[in-house]
N, C-alpha and C positions, 0 to 999 in steps of 0.2 A: 362766647363771643370774644375774639382776640382783641386785645387793646393795642393801640399803636401810641408811640410817644414821639413828639417833635421837640427837641431841645430848643431853647430860645437863645438868640444872639450867638455868643462864642462858646456855648456849652456843647459838650460832647458826651454821648452815652456809650459807656464801655462795659463789656461783659468780661470778667476776669477769666484768664486761662489758667486752669488748675495746675498746681505745682506737681513736680514729679513725686511719685510714691516711694522712690528709692534714691539713695545717694549714688555717686559714680562708682563706688566700690560694691554696690549691690545690697547695701543695708536698707531694710525697710524703715520708713519714717512713720511713727505713730501720728494719728490725727492731731492729738493735743500738742505736738512738737512742731507741727508745720506752721510756717509764716504764710500770711495771705500773699498771694502772688502780686508782683508789681508789673505784671504784663497782662494785656487784654486785647480784645478784638472790638473795633469800633462798630456799634450797632446803629447809631443815628448821629447826625451832625446838624447843628444849628445853622442859621443863615450867615453868621459871621459877626465880628465885632463892629459896632457902630462907632465910627470915627467922629471927631469933632466937626469935620467938614460936612457931615451928614451922609457920607458914603459908607458902604460896608466893605470890610476887608474879608475876602474869601478865605475860609479855613484851609489850612495846609493838609489836614487829614480828610479821609473820605471813608465811607462805610466799607467795612471789610479789612481796613488796615490793622496790622498788629502793632501795638504801641507799648512803650514803657512809660510808667508814671511813678511819682514819688510815693513812698510808703504810706504817708498820712494824707494823701491828696483826695479831693472830691468828697461827695456826699453819697452814702450808700442808699440805694433804693431797691425795693423788691417789686418785680413785675412778673406776674403769673408764676410765682413760686421760685423765680431765679433772681439771684442777687446781681445788681449792676452798680456801676459808679457813674455819677454825673459830675464831670470835670469841666473846668474852664480850659480852653485850648492852651493857655500858658502853663498849665500844670502838667501837660504831656511833655515828656523829656525827649523822646525819640520815636521815630517810625522804624520798625524792623522790616528791612527789605530782604527778599530772598535772592 
């Protein structure tokens, strides 16, 4: 049975996009030398930040967006064997547009 997750408030669920296996010059990078990527795809989005006025601010990101986030951002969670990050919207640095 597949689990679904719905982040609360201004939280965003992101699945990391794996880093390249080679450098630009074609040198293979061993697994123990790779850094965790700071790029991912949005999997689920909360309902938005609750403002003091009682209104919610709609998140700027949507499911499917490719985003950049800080190296130490978010909390790691494992869902059905896959690692994800649960971030606050403010921890997302940019949306990558094609």
